[in-house]
KOLVOFI-536066 format. One line per 2 residues: their letters; for each residue x, y, z of C-alpha. Coordinates in Angstrom, 2 decimals. Example, Ala and Ser with C-alpha at 12.3 -4.5 7.8 and 13.67 -1.06 7.14 Angstrom:
AS) 12.30,-4.50,7.80 | 13.67,-1.06,7.14;
REM end
This chain:
MA) 14.12,20.60,-4.51 | 16.90,18.00,-4.64;
PV) 16.11,14.44,-5.79 | 15.12,12.10,-2.98;
SA) 18.06,9.72,-2.78 | 17.85,5.97,-2.20;
EV) 19.47,6.45,1.21 | 16.82,8.96,2.25;
RR) 14.00,6.71,1.06 | 15.44,3.72,2.89;
AY) 15.91,5.65,6.15 | 12.33,6.95,6.05;
VL) 10.84,3.53,5.37 | 12.95,1.66,7.93;
HH) 12.19,4.27,10.60 | 8.51,3.44,10.29;
FW) 9.08,-0.29,9.83 | 10.85,-0.61,13.19;
QA) 8.16,1.47,14.88 | 5.52,-1.02,13.77;
YE) 6.94,-3.87,15.86 | 7.63,-4.44,19.53;
SV) 11.17,-5.83,19.34 | 14.10,-4.76,17.18;
PV) 16.70,-7.45,16.40 | 20.29,-6.25,16.51;
GV) 22.63,-6.47,13.55 | 20.27,-7.29,10.66;
AI) 21.41,-5.33,7.61 | 18.68,-4.38,5.12;
GY) 19.64,-2.79,1.81 | 20.18,-3.08,-1.92;
AS) 22.29,-5.86,-3.46 | 25.37,-3.66,-3.93;
EQ) 25.72,-3.47,-0.14 | 25.56,-7.27,0.29;
PQ) 23.10,-7.10,3.19 | 21.43,-10.03,4.93;
VE) 18.05,-8.84,3.63 | 18.43,-7.74,0.02;
IA) 15.88,-5.44,-1.64 | 15.63,-5.30,-5.45;
DC) 16.61,-1.90,-6.84 | 13.87,-1.10,-9.38;
AD) 13.09,2.61,-9.02 | 14.92,3.38,-12.31;
GF) 15.36,7.08,-11.60 | 11.68,7.74,-10.83;
FA) 12.48,9.77,-7.71 | 14.93,11.98,-9.59;
GQ) 11.93,13.52,-11.36 | 8.62,15.00,-10.32;
EP) 6.08,12.77,-12.00 | 3.22,12.10,-9.57;
YP) 2.52,8.55,-10.76 | 4.83,5.58,-11.39;
AA) 4.10,2.71,-13.75 | 1.04,0.65,-12.92;
PA) 1.62,-1.82,-10.09 | 1.87,-5.55,-10.59;
HR) -0.83,-7.44,-8.73 | 0.66,-10.31,-6.75;
TW) -0.54,-12.51,-3.91 | 0.93,-12.40,-0.41;
RG) -0.50,-14.63,2.34 | -3.59,-15.28,0.26;
RE) -4.26,-11.59,-0.40 | -3.91,-9.98,-3.83;
LP) -2.05,-6.67,-3.47 | -0.63,-3.97,-5.74;
FF) 3.17,-3.91,-5.91 | 4.74,-0.77,-7.30;
FA) 8.29,-0.91,-8.68 | 8.00,-4.67,-9.32;
PH) 9.03,-5.20,-12.95 | 9.73,-8.94,-12.69;
PE) 6.44,-10.71,-11.94 | 7.98,-14.10,-12.75;
QP) 10.13,-13.91,-9.61 | 8.78,-14.80,-6.16;
LL) 8.08,-11.83,-3.91 | 10.32,-13.24,-1.19;
EL) 13.13,-15.78,-1.18 | 14.40,-17.15,2.13;
LP) 17.99,-18.20,1.42 | 20.60,-20.31,3.23;
GN) 22.89,-18.57,5.69 | 20.17,-16.44,7.26;
RA) 19.78,-14.37,4.12 | 16.66,-13.23,2.28;
RI) 15.86,-11.52,-0.99 | 12.79,-9.36,-1.72;
NF) 12.21,-9.15,-5.47 | 10.52,-5.80,-5.72;
DL) 11.71,-2.36,-4.64 | 10.08,-2.31,-1.24;
FA) 11.90,0.88,-0.24 | 10.61,2.72,-3.31;
AA) 7.06,1.35,-3.12 | 6.61,2.01,0.60;
FY) 8.19,5.45,0.35 | 5.99,6.43,-2.59;
LL) 2.78,5.66,-0.71 | 3.74,6.67,2.82;
SG) 5.34,9.99,1.86 | 2.31,11.14,-0.14;
WQ) 4.48,11.64,-3.24 | 1.45,11.55,-5.55;
EF) -0.31,14.53,-3.98 | 2.85,16.58,-3.44;
FS) 3.69,16.44,-7.16 | 0.17,16.33,-8.61;
DE) -1.62,19.60,-9.42 | -5.05,17.96,-9.14;
RD) -7.26,19.72,-6.55 | -11.00,19.70,-5.89;
RH) -13.23,22.74,-5.37 | -12.02,22.97,-1.76;
GR) -8.37,22.93,-2.84 | -7.84,19.34,-1.65;
FP) -6.11,16.49,-3.45 | -9.10,14.43,-4.64;
YA) -9.62,10.73,-4.12 | -10.48,10.46,-7.84;
AS) -6.88,11.44,-8.70 | -5.26,8.93,-6.34;
VQ) -3.58,5.62,-7.06 | -5.76,4.19,-4.29;
QR) -8.84,4.88,-6.41 | -7.21,4.05,-9.73;
YG) -6.09,0.59,-8.62 | -8.80,-0.10,-6.04;
FV) -6.92,-0.44,-2.75 | -8.06,2.52,-0.62;
AV) -9.33,0.28,2.22 | -6.15,-1.82,2.30;
PV) -3.06,-0.62,4.25 | -0.70,-1.74,1.51;
VN) 2.43,-0.39,3.22 | 1.69,-2.59,6.24;
HY) 1.51,-5.59,3.92 | 4.86,-4.59,2.41;
FD) 6.21,-4.42,5.96 | 4.83,-7.90,6.62;
IL) 7.00,-9.21,3.79 | 10.02,-7.41,5.22;
KT) 9.14,-8.70,8.69 | 9.20,-12.29,7.39;
AV) 12.61,-11.68,5.81 | 14.01,-10.09,8.98;
EH) 12.71,-12.92,11.15 | 14.51,-15.41,8.91;
AA) 17.73,-13.39,9.04 | 17.59,-12.72,12.79;
GQ) 16.25,-16.08,13.88 | 13.70,-14.42,16.15;
PL) 10.08,-13.31,15.73 | 8.85,-9.74,15.41;
TP) 5.47,-9.11,17.00 | 3.11,-6.27,16.08;
RC) 2.99,-3.59,18.71 | 0.35,-3.84,21.42;
WV) -1.54,-1.01,23.02 | -2.84,-0.39,26.53;
DG) -3.23,-3.60,28.57 | -2.05,-5.67,25.62;
AP) -4.88,-4.58,23.30 | -4.26,-5.75,19.72;
FA) -5.12,-2.37,18.18 | -6.28,1.09,19.19;
TF) -9.33,3.22,18.43 | -9.21,7.01,18.37;
IT) -12.74,8.45,18.69 | -12.99,12.07,17.53;
HD) -15.68,14.73,17.12 | -15.37,17.82,14.92;
ID) -17.58,20.50,16.48 | -18.77,22.55,13.51;
EL) -22.38,23.29,14.43 | -24.25,23.60,17.71;
HS) -27.28,25.69,16.72 | -28.45,24.43,13.33;
AW) -30.52,21.26,13.90 | -33.72,23.16,13.14;
KA) -32.66,24.56,9.77 | -33.09,21.58,7.44;
PA) -36.53,20.49,8.73 | -37.74,24.10,8.79;
KA) -36.55,24.63,5.25 | -38.27,21.42,4.14;
AL) -41.54,22.51,5.76 | -41.27,25.90,4.09;
HQ) -40.63,24.27,0.71 | -43.73,22.08,1.24;
RN) -45.74,25.13,2.33 | -46.55,23.34,5.56;
WL) -46.92,26.50,7.60 | -47.89,24.74,10.82;
RF) -44.81,22.55,10.84 | -42.62,25.49,9.79;
GQ) -43.96,27.52,12.69 | -43.35,24.65,15.10;
HI) -39.70,24.42,14.08 | -39.23,28.18,14.45;
WR) -40.92,28.14,17.87 | -38.72,25.26,19.07;
HF) -35.63,27.02,17.81 | -36.31,30.05,19.97;
TQ) -37.69,28.27,23.04 | -35.85,24.93,23.35;
PD) -32.21,23.77,23.34 | -30.91,22.82,19.92;
AW) -30.53,19.05,19.41 | -26.97,19.60,18.20;
NN) -25.95,21.61,21.26 | -25.02,18.34,22.91;
LE) -21.36,18.30,23.92 | -22.05,16.91,27.37;
IV) -24.38,14.26,25.96 | -21.70,13.14,23.50;
QK) -19.14,12.86,26.30 | -21.57,10.84,28.43;
II) -22.23,8.43,25.53 | -18.51,7.89,25.00;
HG) -17.95,7.32,28.73 | -20.68,4.69,28.55;
YG) -18.36,2.60,26.39 | -15.50,2.97,28.85;
AR) -13.77,5.29,26.40 | -12.50,8.83,26.09;
ST) -12.70,10.95,22.97 | -11.20,14.07,21.45;
FF) -13.24,17.17,20.65 | -11.85,19.27,17.80;
LL) -13.19,22.76,18.55 | -13.54,25.42,15.85;
PE) -12.67,28.89,17.18 | -13.61,30.86,14.03;
HQ) -17.23,31.99,13.60 | -16.93,34.15,10.47;
KA) -17.25,32.58,7.03 | -14.09,32.20,4.98;
AN) -13.36,34.67,2.19 | -14.60,32.09,-0.34;
GT) -17.93,31.78,1.51 | -17.19,28.41,3.14;
PN) -18.76,28.34,6.62 | -16.76,27.95,9.79;
AD) -18.46,27.42,13.17 | -22.10,28.36,13.70;
YI) -21.21,29.29,17.31 | -18.96,31.86,18.93;
FS) -16.27,29.98,20.81 | -16.20,32.29,23.81;
TI) -19.79,31.26,24.56 | -18.75,27.63,25.08;
YR) -15.36,28.19,26.68 | -16.52,27.17,30.17;
RS) -18.33,24.13,28.82 | -15.25,23.03,26.89;
AE) -13.16,23.47,30.05 | -15.62,21.17,31.84;
LL) -15.23,18.57,29.09 | -11.50,18.72,29.66;
KN) -11.93,18.43,33.42 | -14.16,15.38,32.94;
GA) -11.64,13.46,30.87 | -12.07,14.61,27.28;
EL) -9.17,15.78,25.16 | -9.52,19.14,23.43;
AV) -7.82,19.84,20.13 | -8.11,22.64,17.61;
HG) -10.22,22.34,14.47 | -8.21,24.75,12.34;
SI) -10.57,27.04,10.45 | -10.55,27.76,6.73;
GT) -7.25,29.45,5.92 | -5.23,28.13,8.86;
ST) -3.79,25.28,6.78 | -1.61,27.88,5.05;
NP) -1.26,30.40,7.89 | 0.76,29.35,10.97;
QK) 0.12,32.61,12.84 | -3.63,32.17,12.54;
LR) -3.47,28.51,13.59 | -1.28,29.36,16.58;
KQ) -3.75,32.06,17.65 | -6.65,29.61,17.46;
CA) -4.78,27.04,19.55 | -4.29,29.70,22.24;
QL) -8.05,30.26,22.49 | -8.71,26.74,23.82;
PG) -8.40,25.88,27.52 | -5.43,23.72,28.48;
KV) -2.44,22.69,26.41 | -3.41,21.89,22.83;
LG) -1.50,19.00,21.27 | -3.63,18.18,18.25;
NR) -5.25,19.62,15.14 | -7.60,18.62,12.37;
FH) -8.34,21.13,9.64 | -11.94,22.09,8.92;
YL) -13.18,20.53,5.66 | -10.00,18.41,5.78;
YW) -8.12,21.25,4.09 | -4.55,20.14,3.36;
EP) -2.17,21.58,0.81 | 0.75,19.10,0.78;
RT) 3.27,21.70,-0.36 | 2.40,24.09,2.48;
TP) 0.36,22.60,5.32 | 2.99,20.30,6.89;
FV) 5.30,23.31,7.23 | 2.48,25.25,8.93;
LA) 2.00,22.46,11.47 | 5.73,22.23,12.11;
ET) 6.01,25.99,12.63 | 2.97,26.04,14.91;
GI) 4.44,23.34,17.15 | 1.49,20.96,16.90;
AY) 2.34,17.51,18.32 | -0.13,15.65,16.13;
DS) -2.52,16.17,13.25 | -5.43,13.99,12.17;
TL) -6.54,15.48,8.86 | -5.23,12.97,6.33;
GF) -8.12,10.89,5.11 | -10.16,11.07,1.92;
AE) -13.53,12.77,2.41 | -14.91,10.67,-0.45;
HF) -14.05,7.20,0.88 | -13.09,5.48,4.10;
GF) -9.69,3.84,4.23 | -6.03,4.79,4.15;
RH) -4.96,7.91,2.27 | -1.28,7.00,2.71;
SY) -1.95,3.24,2.63 | -0.81,2.86,6.25;
CL) -2.77,2.04,9.40 | -0.35,3.38,12.02;
PF) 0.52,6.97,12.94 | 3.50,8.24,10.94;
QP) 5.69,11.29,10.46 | 4.95,13.07,7.16;
FN) 7.91,13.47,4.84 | 9.55,16.88,4.37;
FL) 10.35,16.97,0.67 | 12.45,20.11,1.01;
AG) 14.64,18.88,3.86 | 14.69,15.21,2.83;
KP) 13.66,13.90,6.26 | 10.52,13.35,8.36;
FD) 8.70,16.20,10.05 | 8.71,16.01,13.84;
FL) 4.92,16.05,14.27 | 2.83,12.89,14.12;
EI) 0.07,12.26,11.61 | -2.75,10.06,12.95;
PL) -4.57,9.13,9.73 | -8.33,9.63,9.54;
NV) -9.95,6.34,8.50 | -13.68,6.95,8.52;
MD) -15.92,10.01,8.75 | -19.67,9.82,9.28;
AT) -20.47,12.15,6.37 | -18.44,9.98,3.99;
LH) -20.75,7.05,4.60 | -24.08,8.57,3.56;
HP) -23.58,12.06,2.12 | -25.11,12.38,-1.38;
NY) -21.70,13.48,-2.74 | -19.94,10.44,-1.28;
LQ) -20.78,6.76,-0.67 | -24.54,6.89,0.00;
LG) -24.49,3.74,2.14 | -27.72,2.65,3.78;
PE) -27.70,2.45,7.59 | -27.57,-1.36,7.51;
EI) -24.64,-1.32,5.08 | -22.23,0.70,7.21;
LP) -20.81,-1.89,9.60 | -20.46,-4.61,6.91;
AL) -18.68,-2.12,4.64 | -16.23,-1.05,7.36;
TP) -15.54,-4.44,8.95 | -12.83,-5.55,6.46;
MF) -10.98,-2.28,7.08 | -11.27,-2.75,10.85;
QE) -9.85,-6.28,10.44 | -6.85,-4.92,8.54;
IE) -6.14,-2.41,11.34 | -6.44,-5.13,13.98;
RF) -4.14,-7.45,12.04 | -1.31,-4.91,12.01;
GG) -1.81,-3.43,15.48 | -2.84,-0.11,14.02;
VC) -5.02,2.81,15.02 | -8.62,3.16,13.86;
TL) -9.50,6.86,13.73 | -13.23,7.46,13.70;
LW) -14.80,10.91,13.19 | -18.39,11.21,14.41;
HN) -19.59,14.83,14.44 | -21.69,15.95,17.39;
DH) -24.67,16.65,15.09 | -24.69,12.96,14.11;
FD) -25.61,12.11,17.70 | -28.99,13.73,17.06;
PA) -31.68,10.99,17.51 | -33.40,12.34,14.41;
NE) -30.47,11.09,12.31 | -31.38,7.57,11.24;
TT) -28.69,7.08,8.59 | -25.42,7.95,10.34;
GP) -26.82,8.64,13.76 | -26.61,7.25,17.30;
RQ) -27.66,3.73,16.33 | -25.01,3.38,13.64;
FA) -22.37,4.81,15.97 | -23.42,2.31,18.65;
EL) -23.05,-0.58,16.20 | -19.50,0.48,15.34;
MQ) -18.55,0.96,18.98 | -19.99,-2.39,19.99;
YL) -18.03,-4.11,17.24 | -14.77,-2.35,18.13;
RS) -15.21,-3.06,21.83 | -15.94,-6.73,21.06;
RN) -12.49,-6.88,19.40 | -10.80,-5.72,22.62;
TA) -9.54,-2.47,21.15 | -7.81,0.11,23.34;
FV) -9.74,3.38,23.30 | -7.10,6.12,23.23;
NG) -6.86,9.83,22.59 | -4.27,11.81,20.67;
AD) -2.09,12.43,23.70 | -1.99,8.68,24.42;
IC) -0.93,7.95,20.84 | 1.79,10.60,20.93;
AT) 3.15,9.20,24.18 | 3.22,5.66,22.80;
MR) 4.93,6.65,19.56 | 7.51,8.78,21.38;
HL) 8.32,5.75,23.52 | 8.87,3.66,20.39;
SS) 11.20,6.28,18.92 | 13.33,6.51,22.07;
REM end
């Protein structure tokens, strides 16, 4: 792999910077001092991108607009972050191109060998965890500094992008459909462990005589419609367990094909939930896409499997328009420190991939699972509100994953009531409820 040049880093960062705003001023040059641009960026990468170290030097913590933020590639803390100079010139005194590229490209996980038991880059190995900024879209804050400099140079304001009907930000509601027939298992197992034979027998009887509480696709769609929204169902076509024993779907997809077609007919979006192994196998992923009714634009990998050195190439070869896998299972927030959809970086070709990544911000299991945050039901909305405010500030997309089994009324920790609280908050902020196809259409318009 060739070193990622300064020109490549700058092009990647500026491509996403201009996409983040509604208007693009003509003729504002942004570059390093040697080019004598109107907006000058300090060159402080010092050869870092010529190597393959996953982590740069620790960031300096500086304040921008009252918010303390980490600034990578900022070796001169005595200098102001931004200087607005005479003659419509500006100087940014840290290497914004390097810092934004490092985070947005996912450099750390591409070059790190750290993986968890599922083969994923772990939150514990990330700079977001190390320096405590996982719930802050740091790249958007870097862009805000650049925006201020460009406004000074151009003499005109840049406004964050708006969504449908002028909404200040968008919300992407998604459901991974892993299980439809397993609501009875945990309570039956608990009754068996307690030797409560009557209760155990009741659970078994209900299992064989009544619909499963998780077999609720139509109910989920009705709930979402009740908020004036549409959502995306990520359907899992593989029933067999993976070779390593990890479960895939507890249902056979052919048995719900007609129901999924009805969801589509009634306004839902259907996307593929790539099974275990598809993140490294384009033929298998393509075959699973073909099993769903309608044209499939989107994917999210089961268990959030993502091998950064392989998976983006699989998506590109498969022809997926968008993916929504990239979030940390262990914590809500921004895995690439960015709250807008972006094009992942192709480290082999030195340019962006064509498909769109819609980052995953919050997953129900993350909030209460014993391996993760273990938040109480009353703690969820207060914990997430600052992240929602960041997304709203920058006109971003809030991607929310609420599995169908979490709509079970028996779930009192991350169940229907907690989902309702989040939806009521988001709706009160005048968000635009969008699906993946809407987001792709909007981002394509911005790129044209």
